[in-house]
TORROTI-484817 format. One line per 3 residues: their letters; for each residue x, y, z of N, C-alpha, C. Coordinates in nm, 4 decimals. Example, Ala and Ser with C-alpha at 12.3 -4.5 7.8 and 13.67 -1.06 7.14 Angstrom:
BEGIN
AS) 1.3190 -0.5690 0.7800 1.2300 -0.4500 0.7800 1.3200 -0.3300 0.7800; 1.2850 -0.2250 0.7080 1.3670 -0.1060 0.7140 1.2900 0.0030 0.7870;
REM end
This chain:
BEGIN
MQV) 0.0807 -0.1185 0.0009 0.0012 0.0001 0.0015 0.0878 0.1264 0.0001; 0.1948 0.1265 0.0835 0.2815 0.2411 0.0864 0.3586 0.2574 -0.0458; 0.3899 0.1458 -0.1086 0.4583 0.1504 -0.2381 0.3679 0.2119 -0.3423;
LAG) 0.2381 0.1748 -0.3415 0.1443 0.2308 -0.4367 0.1255 0.3822 -0.4127; 0.1139 0.4231 -0.2881 0.0999 0.5643 -0.2544 0.2244 0.6402 -0.3017; 0.3409 0.5870 -0.2792 0.4675 0.6485 -0.3219 0.4742 0.6627 -0.4724;
LVL) 0.4277 0.5582 -0.5440 0.4283 0.5597 -0.6895 0.3319 0.6683 -0.7421; 0.2147 0.6784 -0.6855 0.1152 0.7785 -0.7238 0.1734 0.9209 -0.6998; 0.2355 0.9397 -0.5841 0.2942 1.0691 -0.5519 0.4069 1.1067 -0.6516;
ALM) 0.4895 1.0093 -0.6851 0.5991 1.0323 -0.7822 0.5449 1.0681 -0.9198; 0.4358 1.0001 -0.9596 0.3725 1.0326 -1.0916 0.3111 1.1724 -1.0908; 0.2522 1.2125 -0.9783 0.1933 1.3434 -0.9701 0.3015 1.4514 -0.9784;
IAA) 0.4111 1.4323 -0.9098 0.5251 1.5269 -0.9150 0.5817 1.5363 -1.0545; 0.6004 1.4187 -1.1188 0.6567 1.4198 -1.2540 0.5637 1.4904 -1.3530; 0.4317 1.4707 -1.3391 0.3360 1.5359 -1.4286 0.3402 1.6876 -1.4075;
TLD) 0.3551 1.7299 -1.2838 0.3619 1.8731 -1.2549 0.4876 1.9346 -1.3160; 0.5984 1.8666 -1.3037 0.7253 1.9199 -1.3569 0.7223 1.9247 -1.5074; 0.6532 1.8301 -1.5706 0.6474 1.8228 -1.7161 0.5394 1.9194 -1.7723;
AGE) 0.4553 1.9768 -1.6881 0.3444 2.0599 -1.7359 0.3938 2.1958 -1.7849; 0.5191 2.2321 -1.7651 0.5689 2.3655 -1.8064 0.5202 2.4722 -1.7112; 0.4936 2.5869 -1.7633 0.4503 2.6999 -1.6783 0.3067 2.6778 -1.6305;
LQD) 0.2873 2.6851 -1.5024 0.1516 2.6674 -1.4467 0.0745 2.7981 -1.4558; -0.0544 2.7887 -1.4890 -0.1404 2.9038 -1.5002 -0.2140 2.9246 -1.3677; -0.2336 3.0485 -1.3298 -0.3099 3.0828 -1.2101 -0.4596 3.0732 -1.2457;
PTR) -0.5336 2.9788 -1.1887 -0.6749 2.9656 -1.2266 -0.7616 3.0803 -1.1831; -0.7118 3.1657 -1.0910 -0.7915 3.2802 -1.0441 -0.7624 3.4062 -1.1250; -0.6643 3.4014 -1.2139 -0.6289 3.5206 -1.2940 -0.7373 3.5498 -1.3976;
PSF) -0.7822 3.6768 -1.4063 -0.8851 3.7079 -1.5054 -0.8431 3.6724 -1.6480; -0.9384 3.6245 -1.7290 -0.9065 3.5768 -1.8607 -0.8450 3.6833 -1.9484; -0.8823 3.8123 -1.9273 -0.8265 3.9157 -2.0143 -0.6773 3.9414 -1.9838;
LSP) -0.6267 3.8880 -1.8732 -0.4839 3.9027 -1.8426 -0.4045 3.7787 -1.8810; -0.4692 3.6786 -1.9308 -0.3996 3.5550 -1.9654 -0.3222 3.5721 -2.0933; -0.2087 3.5093 -2.1056 -0.1310 3.5177 -2.2281 -0.2125 3.4687 -2.3480;
GAD) -0.2065 3.5433 -2.4558 -0.2773 3.5049 -2.5770 -0.4244 3.5456 -2.5747; -0.4701 3.6194 -2.4749 -0.6099 3.6620 -2.4747 -0.6382 3.7617 -2.5821; -0.7610 3.7626 -2.6314 -0.7945 3.8554 -2.7424 -0.7887 4.0019 -2.6916;
DVA) -0.8409 4.0289 -2.5731 -0.8409 4.1643 -2.5201 -0.7274 4.1791 -2.4213; -0.6474 4.2794 -2.4364 -0.5355 4.3057 -2.3463 -0.5712 4.4278 -2.2621; -0.5551 4.4171 -2.1316 -0.5947 4.5274 -2.0428 -0.5228 4.6566 -2.0753;
AGD) -0.4064 4.6447 -2.1292 -0.3286 4.7651 -2.1575 -0.3614 4.8276 -2.2917; -0.4557 4.7780 -2.3639 -0.4920 4.8380 -2.4922 -0.4746 4.7409 -2.6045; -0.4664 4.7923 -2.7254 -0.4558 4.7105 -2.8456 -0.3139 4.6548 -2.8620;
AKT) -0.2974 4.5270 -2.8421 -0.1626 4.4665 -2.8485 -0.1008 4.4794 -2.9848; -0.1826 4.4862 -3.0922 -0.1278 4.4989 -3.2276 -0.0652 4.6380 -3.2464; -0.1255 4.7392 -3.1846 -0.0784 4.8766 -3.2007 0.0374 4.9059 -3.1110;
APS) 0.0318 4.8617 -2.9861 0.1340 4.9007 -2.8878 0.1821 4.7811 -2.8060; 0.2539 4.6881 -2.8668 0.2945 4.5671 -2.7948 0.3913 4.5937 -2.6804; 0.4641 4.7063 -2.6844 0.5653 4.7315 -2.5831 0.5169 4.8275 -2.4745;
LVL) 0.3946 4.8756 -2.4833 0.3461 4.9717 -2.3840 0.2369 4.9100 -2.2997; 0.2509 4.9200 -2.1676 0.1557 4.8642 -2.0726 0.1116 4.9752 -1.9761; -0.0171 4.9991 -1.9664 -0.0693 5.0982 -1.8732 -0.0889 5.0300 -1.7372;
NAI) -0.0151 5.0813 -1.6389 -0.0203 5.0227 -1.5032 -0.1156 5.0933 -1.4118; -0.1274 5.2282 -1.4282 -0.2145 5.3067 -1.3369 -0.2402 5.4416 -1.3958; -0.3494 5.5050 -1.3472 -0.3836 5.6433 -1.3850 -0.4044 5.7197 -1.2558;
RLS) -0.3414 5.8364 -1.2453 -0.3577 5.9245 -1.1296 -0.4200 6.0574 -1.1738; -0.5356 6.0887 -1.1188 -0.6027 6.2138 -1.1533 -0.6282 6.2928 -1.0289; -0.5959 6.4221 -1.0329 -0.6257 6.5114 -0.9209 -0.6644 6.6470 -0.9836;
PTR) -0.7233 6.7369 -0.9081 -0.7606 6.8654 -0.9657 -0.6451 6.9420 -1.0278; -0.5250 6.9195 -0.9817 -0.4094 6.9945 -1.0285 -0.3115 6.9125 -1.1139; -0.3285 6.7803 -1.1195 -0.2275 6.6994 -1.1888 -0.2918 6.5756 -1.2490;
RSA) -0.2436 6.5412 -1.3690 -0.2832 6.4175 -1.4354 -0.1547 6.3455 -1.4723; -0.1410 6.2208 -1.4284 -0.0258 6.1411 -1.4659 -0.0661 5.9956 -1.4769; 0.0193 5.9181 -1.5377 -0.0084 5.7748 -1.5555 0.1209 5.7001 -1.5402;
MVN) 0.1071 5.5741 -1.5085 0.2219 5.4823 -1.5035 0.2141 5.3962 -1.6296; 0.3112 5.4126 -1.7172 0.3215 5.3314 -1.8364 0.4544 5.2613 -1.8323; 0.4504 5.1310 -1.8432 0.5728 5.0487 -1.8295 0.6445 5.0800 -1.7016;
DRS) 0.5684 5.0983 -1.5919 0.6202 5.1232 -1.4587 0.6954 5.2544 -1.4494; 0.6657 5.3482 -1.5356 0.7294 5.4806 -1.5331 0.6221 5.5893 -1.5337; 0.6360 5.6875 -1.4479 0.5379 5.7958 -1.4385 0.5555 5.8906 -1.5570;
VKV) 0.4428 5.9235 -1.6238 0.4449 6.0129 -1.7380 0.3285 6.1118 -1.7270; 0.3522 6.2307 -1.7877 0.2471 6.3362 -1.7943 0.2226 6.3676 -1.9382; 0.1180 6.4445 -1.9656 0.0828 6.4859 -2.1009 0.2021 6.5628 -2.1599;
GER) 0.2398 6.5267 -2.2837 0.3497 6.5905 -2.3519 0.4809 6.5128 -2.3405; 0.4911 6.4231 -2.2452 0.6165 6.3474 -2.2267 0.6185 6.2299 -2.3238; 0.7361 6.1770 -2.3448 0.7536 6.0620 -2.4354 0.7801 5.9361 -2.3520;
IGD) 0.7298 5.8269 -2.4020 0.7577 5.6942 -2.3492 0.7942 5.6073 -2.4680; 0.9177 5.5712 -2.4781 0.9656 5.5019 -2.5987 0.9525 5.5952 -2.7176; 0.8895 5.5453 -2.8257 0.8756 5.6274 -2.9445 0.7354 5.6930 -2.9526;
ARV) 0.6621 5.6883 -2.8418 0.5279 5.7464 -2.8419 0.5224 5.8666 -2.7452; 0.4359 5.9630 -2.7796 0.4169 6.0824 -2.6986 0.2806 6.0802 -2.6342; 0.2735 6.1149 -2.5039 0.1468 6.1166 -2.4321 0.0650 6.2364 -2.4793;
VAI) -0.0562 6.2149 -2.5331 -0.1391 6.3204 -2.5847 -0.2419 6.3617 -2.4801; -0.3039 6.2644 -2.4109 -0.4084 6.2935 -2.3134 -0.4125 6.1818 -2.2091; -0.4544 6.2201 -2.0885 -0.4781 6.1267 -1.9796 -0.6106 6.1569 -1.9209;
DRN) -0.7006 6.0564 -1.9163 -0.8309 6.0750 -1.8500 -0.8666 5.9449 -1.7790; -0.9861 5.9408 -1.7216 -1.0213 5.8255 -1.6394 -1.0392 5.6971 -1.7202; -1.0566 5.7103 -1.8535 -1.0731 5.5954 -1.9386 -0.9474 5.5347 -1.9898;
GVR) -0.8393 5.6119 -1.9881 -0.7121 5.5591 -2.0372 -0.6122 5.6712 -2.0715; -0.5117 5.6306 -2.1427 -0.4063 5.7230 -2.1853 -0.3983 5.7194 -2.3386; -0.4131 5.8349 -2.3988 -0.4044 5.8422 -2.5448 -0.2581 5.8813 -2.5818;
LQR) -0.1997 5.8026 -2.6744 -0.0635 5.8215 -2.7186 -0.0595 5.8455 -2.8674; 0.0521 5.9056 -2.9115 0.0697 5.9288 -3.0555 0.2072 5.8745 -3.0906; 0.2072 5.7946 -3.1997 0.3321 5.7382 -3.2535 0.3318 5.7774 -3.4000;
GTE) 0.4148 5.8757 -3.4371 0.4111 5.9248 -3.5747 0.2782 5.9993 -3.5963; 0.2015 5.9567 -3.6981 0.0709 6.0189 -3.7223 -0.0428 5.9365 -3.6630; -0.0105 5.8218 -3.6058 -0.1146 5.7315 -3.5512 -0.1373 5.7586 -3.4023;
QFT) -0.2641 5.7674 -3.3641 -0.3009 5.7789 -3.2212 -0.3691 5.6514 -3.1754; -0.3432 5.6114 -3.0525 -0.4062 5.4941 -2.9956 -0.4178 5.5128 -2.8457; -0.5069 5.4359 -2.7835 -0.5347 5.4516 -2.6422 -0.5018 5.3240 -2.5663;
LHL) -0.4364 5.3431 -2.4516 -0.4097 5.2305 -2.3597 -0.5188 5.2335 -2.2555; -0.5761 5.1183 -2.2213 -0.6844 5.1106 -2.1214 -0.6404 5.0214 -2.0041; -0.6900 5.0509 -1.8852 -0.6625 4.9673 -1.7713 -0.7436 4.8381 -1.7761;
LPI) -0.8652 4.8494 -1.8198 -0.9575 4.7350 -1.8258 -1.0020 4.7125 -1.9681; -1.0416 4.5917 -2.0021 -1.0869 4.5649 -2.1401 -1.2146 4.6476 -2.1678; -1.2323 4.6783 -2.2938 -1.3495 4.7562 -2.3353 -1.4782 4.6755 -2.3294;
KVK) -1.4685 4.5435 -2.3555 -1.5899 4.4598 -2.3533 -1.6528 4.4530 -2.2155; -1.7807 4.4761 -2.2081 -1.8544 4.4667 -2.0838 -1.9660 4.3680 -2.1065; -1.9723 4.2660 -2.0194 -2.0774 4.1658 -2.0304 -2.2125 4.2242 -1.9931;
QAP) -2.3136 4.1942 -2.0697 -2.4498 4.2393 -2.0415 -2.5327 4.1198 -2.0108; -2.6293 4.1381 -1.9202 -2.7261 4.0301 -1.8893 -2.8177 4.0139 -2.0099; -2.8651 3.8906 -2.0349 -2.9596 3.8734 -2.1453 -3.0813 3.9616 -2.1293;
KAA) -3.1437 3.9992 -2.2376 -3.2595 4.0902 -2.2336 -3.3678 4.0413 -2.1378; -3.3951 3.9133 -2.1411 -3.5006 3.8574 -2.0567 -3.4715 3.8778 -1.9097; -3.3466 3.8681 -1.8710 -3.3066 3.8846 -1.7295 -3.3135 4.0313 -1.6875;
RQ) -3.2998 4.1273 -1.7798 -3.2995 4.2673 -1.7466 -3.4406 4.3228 -1.7259; -3.5360 4.2588 -1.7827 -3.6761 4.3075 -1.7759 -3.7469 4.2702 -1.6512;
REM end
């Protein structure tokens, strides 16, 4: 019986080691690698820019992009910060403008029958 339990334990450990990188089952799907929606904005437009936080006060607007504090007019990489508001940070790269978001744009809605 102890030999069987030891064998089962060894197989479980071997399977875990062979599984590669383990995924956190509690991590939101929009933060999972390969997800369609990326919390930091459009991955095709800005793969190297990640919006970490937005700070708004009556006298100051700033954001954390790639763990660096930026204000309107400053540059982060090859992009310039155009605007900061509660919805995200608008950047300009050349003639193209794009927005980084903290949360995905998709919002789930209850079915019509449930809302009535």
